[in-house]
N, C-alpha and C positions, 0 to 999 in steps of 0.2 A: 800290803793291803791289795785286795784284787783290783786290776786295772778298771773293769767294768763297774765296780762298786763307787770307786773314785770318781769316774766319769758321770754316772748318774747324780752323784752329790754335786757335781760341778754344774751340769746342764740342769738339774730338777732338785735344787736344794730344798728342805723345809724350812732352812734357816741359813743365813748369810751373816759373816762379819765382814765389814769393811775397815780395814786397818790402814789408818792414815787419812780417815774422813776428817774434813773441815768443814766449818761455816762460811768459809771465803768462797763466794759464788765464782770467782775467777780462777779457782784451782780444780785440779782434776779429783781430789778427795770430796769435792762437793757435787761435781759433776756426776761422779758414779753413783753417789747416793740419790741424787735427782733422778738419774736414769732407772735405777731399781724402782723408785716410787712411782714415776710416770709411767713407765713400762707396765704397770699393773701387777707386780708381784705380790702374792698374797702370804707368803712366809714370814717368818720373823727376821727382822732386820736389827743388826747391832752394830752402829758405828763405833770405831774406836779411836781415841785421841788421847795422848798423856794429859792434855789440858780439858778434860771432860768436865771438871767442876766450874771451869770458867765458861765453858760453851753450853752446856746444859743439854740442848736438844738441837738436831738438824732434821729440818722438815718432818717435825713432830716425832722422829726417833731419838729416845734416850741414847747419849754417848756415854762410854765406858773408857776409863782410863786406861785399860790393859785387856787382853783377851782372856786373861785369867780372872777377871772380875766380871765376865759375862755369866749370868747365873745358870743358863741353859747350854745344853749340848749345841753345838755348831757344826752343820755339815760341810759348808764351803766357806773358805776365808778369801777375799780379795786384797791384795797386797799393793798398797800405793806409797808407800815409804821411800825414803832414799836407799840405795843400794847397800851403803854401810849399815844400815839398820836392818836390813832383810834377815842376816843370820839369827840375831836375838829374836826377832819375830818368828822364826821358823821353831826356835826353841819353846816358845809359849804355843805354838800350832801343834807341836809333838805333845805336849803336856795336856793340851785341850782334847786331844785325839780328835783333831780335824780330818774328815774323810777326804777333801779334795781342796785344791785351791788355784787361784789364777794371780799369778806374778805380773803385774803392770810395769812394774819398775824396770828402768833401762839402766845401763852404765856397766854391763858385765862383760861377756865374751866379746862382744862388737867393739868394746873400747880399749882392750889391751889385755896385758899379763895380770895387772891387779885385779880388774873386773872379773877375770877367769878364776884366779883364786877365791874370790868371794862366792861365785856362783858354784864351784866345786864344793865347798863348805856347805853351802844350802843343800846341793843335792845330796850329800852325804847325812844331812840332818834329817830329810825327808825319807830316806831309803828304808824301804820296809813298812813305812808308816803311813804315806799317803802319797798320791800322785798330783802333779801340779803343771798347769799350763803356763807357758812362758819360759823366761821372762821377756821383757822387751816387746810386750804386745798390747793390743787394745781391748782384751777380754772377750766374754762370750754372750751368747743370747739363745733363749729357747723359747719356742712359740708354745709349747705344751704347758710350761709354768708361768709364761709371762715374765720371765726372768731375763733382764737386760743389764748385764755387768759389763757396760760399755760407757764411753764418755758422753754418749748420746742415747736417749731411750729408743732404740730400736728392736722391735718385736713383731713379726708378721701374725695376723690373726690366726692364720693356720699355715702350715708349711708341709712341702712335700720334698724340698731339696735342702739337704745338708751342705754346708759351704765352709771349707777350711783354707784359710788364708795366712800367708807368711808374711804379707804387708797388711798391717792394721789399718792405715789411713785409705789405702785403696781398697781394701776388704770392705770397709764401711760404705765408700762411695758404691761399691758393685751391691751392697746390701740395700741401699736406697734405691738404686736402679732396679733391682730385682722387685721390690715393692712397687715401684712405679710401672713395671711391665706386668703386674698382676702374678708373679712368680713368688710364692710363698716360701720363706727359708724355715725350716723346721729347726734346724740348730746351725749357730754360727760360731765359730771360733778363730780368733786371731792367734795363730799358734806361736808367733814371735821366734825366738831364738831354738826353741824346742829342746831345751837343756834336759828336760826329763820326758814328758810325754811327746811321741814323734808322730808324724803325719800318718803312718801306717796303724797306728794305734787308734786314732780317731776314726779312720775309714772303717777299722774292723768293728768299731763300737757302732757306727751308725749303719753297717751292713745289718746289724739287728734290731736297728729301731724301726718299729712297724710304721711310724709316721713318714718316713724318709723313703723317697721312691728313688732318687738320683743323688749323688755324691758329686760335689764339684770341689776342685782345688786351685789355689794360685800359688805356684810354688816357684822359688828362686834356686833351690837345690833339695835333694832328698837325704835325710840323715837316716843311716841303717837302709840303704837303698835296696838292699838283698831282701830285708825283711818286708819292704814295702812292695816289692815286685812279688814276692811269693804270697803276700796279704791279697794283692790287687788281683792275682790270678784267680784266687777263690771267690772274691768279693764280685766280680764281673759276671760271674755265672749267675748271680742273683740280682744284681743291680747296676745300671750304668755308672762309671766314673768318668767325668768329663773334667780335663786338666788345661790349665794356661801354664805353660812352662817358658819363663823368660831367663834372661842372662844367656842368650844364644850367641852373642858375640863377645868379643873380648872387653869392649866396654861394659857391656851388660854385666858380665860376669864380676868385673872389679866392682860394680856398683852393689851387686848382691853381697859382696863379701865385706863391704862396709856397712851395708843396711842391717842384715841380720847375722852376720858371720857365715852364711853360707857358701859352700863351694859349688859353683855351677855345674861343673863337670862338662864331658863332652856332650853336645847336643844330639849327635848321631846316635849316641849311646842310648841316650833317654829316649829317643823316638823309637829305636827298635825294641826297647824295652816295653814301652808303652803298646806297641802292635803287638807284641807276643803276649801280653797280659790282658789284652782285650780293652785297654784304656783308651778312651776318644780324646784326642788333643785338638783344643781349639787354638787358634791363631791369635785370638783376642777375645775381649769381654762381650762383643756383639756376637760373634760365633758360638760363645759359650752359651749364651741365654737363648740363642735360636736353637742348639740341640737341645737344651734342658725343655723347652716348649714343646719341641716334637716328642720327646721321651714322655712327658707327663700328660700329654694331651692326646698322643695316637697311639694305636695299636700298631704292631711291627708288620710290614708287608709280608706275605707268605713268598712272595717272588720278587722278580726285578722288573715286571712290565707295569708303565705308568701311563694313567690316561691323562690327557690335557683337554680342557674345555676353555676357550676363551672368547673375549669379545674384541681381541685384538690379535691379528695375525703375526705382527712384529714380535710381541711379547711371548706369543706361543712357539715361535721358532727358535728365540733366545732361551726359552726354558727346556725345549727339546734338546738343544746341544748340550747345556749344562747336565742334563740328566744322563746324556752319554757319556760326557766326561766323568760321570761318577759311576759309571759300569752298569747303569741302569737301561732300560729298553724302552722305545715309544712304538709299540706294534700297531700296525694298522689293523682297525677294527675288522670284525667279520662282516661279510655282506648282509646279514639279517640286522646287525646294529647299525650300518650305515643306512639301510633304508628306513629304519625307525628314526633315526637322527635326521633324515631329509624332511621328514614331517614336522620338525620342530625348527630348524634353522632355515635360513633364506636359500633360494635355489643358487645363489653365487656364493653359498658358504662351503665349507668343506667339512664331510661328515667322517674322513678318514681316521684322524688321530695324528697330529692335534686336531680336535674339534672346534673349527673358528665359525662363531656365530657372526662375525663381523660386527660393525656397529649398529647391533640390534637394539632397538628402542624397546622392545617388549621386555620390561625387567623380569618377567617369570620364565623365560626360555632358558636363562642359564641353568636353573635349577631342574627344568625338565631334562636338558642335554646332560647334565651331570648324573641324573639318576639312570638314564640309558646306559651311560658309560660304565657306572659303578656296579650296575648288574651283571656287566659281563664277566664270565668265569675266569677269562684270560687276563683280566685287569686285576693288578694286585693293589693299586694306589692312585690317586687322583691329585692332579693340582689344577685349580680353578683360577683363573684371571677375571675378576668381576668388575663392576662399577666402582663401588666404594662411594664413601660420603661426598667427596669433592666433585665427583663426575655427576653424581644425582642432582646435586645442588646446582652445577652447571646447565644440566638439561632441564630443570624445572625452575629458572629463576623468579616466575611469578609467583610460585607457591609460597606461603607464610613458613616460619621455622617451625612452628609446633606440628604443622600438617607434615612437613617436610621429615621430621623425626619421626613421625608415626609410619610413614612411607617405608624410610629406612629400616625400622624396625620389623615391619611386617617382610619387606624383601628378606632380611637376614635370617628371621625365624623359617621362613619358608625354607632357605638353602640349608639351615642347621638340620632342621628335620629330615631333609634328604640325606644330608651327610652322614647322620647317626643312624639311618637304616642299616647300613653295611658294616661289617668288622674290617674296614680297610681304612688306612690312612688317608686323610684328606688335608691338604694343605693349600692355602690360600695366598694369592698374590694381590696386594693392593697398593699400587706404586705411591700414592698420596696419603697412605696410612699415618704417615708421620706429621702430615700437615693437618688433615681433618680424621682424627683418630676415632670417630663416633661410631662408623661400622665396625671397625677391627675391635673395638672395645665390646660390643655386642658379641662378635664372634668368639673371642678369646674367652669371655664370660662362660660360654658355652662349650669351651675347651676345644676349639678349632683354631690352630696357629695361623697367624697373619704376617707376611713378610713384604717388604717393600721392593724386592728385586726377584728377577727370575733366579738368578744365581743363588740368592740365600734360601728360597724356597726348595731348590732341586739339590742343594747341598744338605739341607735337612733330610729329605727323601732319600738320598744316598747314605746318610748316618744310619737312619733307621733300618735300611737294608744291610748294610754292614753289620749292625747289631745282630740281626736276625741270622745272618751268616755264621757270625762267631758263636752264636748261642748253639745253632746245629752242629757246628764243629765241637764243640766242647761236650755236647750231650746234654744241655740244659735246656728247660722250656721257659 
């Protein structure tokens, strides 16, 4: 069976069988049925359990004693039975002409020789018939069909980011974090041991998915690493790939081997391969989502020159330092631009770049200064350091909450209008955004990324520029 056909059936099935479903709400067989229902999936659902006559229904879905007795065609099967039973289940799946499967079951290669023998049998049975995710995984999710084949009902309303995770539990935590950050996940797959479908095949599939703008991966080791590398070189010409690679120490490598059976490999080799293939490596989840927000919210800068507009001299200096560390430039503005800025900032402010408004109480000056800087042809991107919710509240303690909320909305809308006039990346630093997120939420809803430190903001601008350099190098637009 064609891999794309299998993956389409796995992520966007018209019908799904949950083999090993149960009415016991404390077990995974129930949790997955519940996740499919609560997630909002509208296709046909067929729970399968040998005790079907005794169970009757699970969450209003009729239970069938075997896959053979399901009366209709089934696109995708989710396998939740013990490892020893999986080979016989695969026999039924072959008979039923399943198009794709997700094997949640653990107890295979990661547990030793006996488990490895079982999964080899399973792989041979599926060969040429259908492709499968896992085993030893947490499942899949698709925002397109509201299909959540996970232990919890996780589905983004809409998504631009495909996420492949070799860790199921951590992957689910990062899925939750993405939703909290307002980053929509188009497709999620906990890839598990990758006995059949490999990481590079998911990447290749997501590269052609029109709803996916960025591909993210959490990996412990790469199976078929050469194929992944060759695929990544082609994919990154079209879409960014952002990777968290763990197992960089001896202790981490040992943990990876016992977790998913992955061989972590030399970190230097991985690092070199990532750079050559145009893959962006994130040190941790915070970095990964920082980069993702930059990619989905911002155009790429056309050059290395960044303007800074700030109401804090100290933060501006820290930002300038970090930009230079990212091989970006903070050029002095033209004399004409400086003269125009002098009409906006106090006499004791700095119009050169960074533009320092100082502790200016006029909340509209930031937007005016930002527009002057953004319209300069020599400036390719802008970082602003604004007041934020916490500071506005501190400045106007006597103002009631409703009025204050309206004021914050008005200030932010004015800034957003200014930022969106130009086809240039604008990144905002708001140090208190994690404490008082109201303003940051307004900004990010309008697709302006907000970060709490100069380092994070400058690193994102650096990643955006390196992406532009890579695309120029490989001849893509």
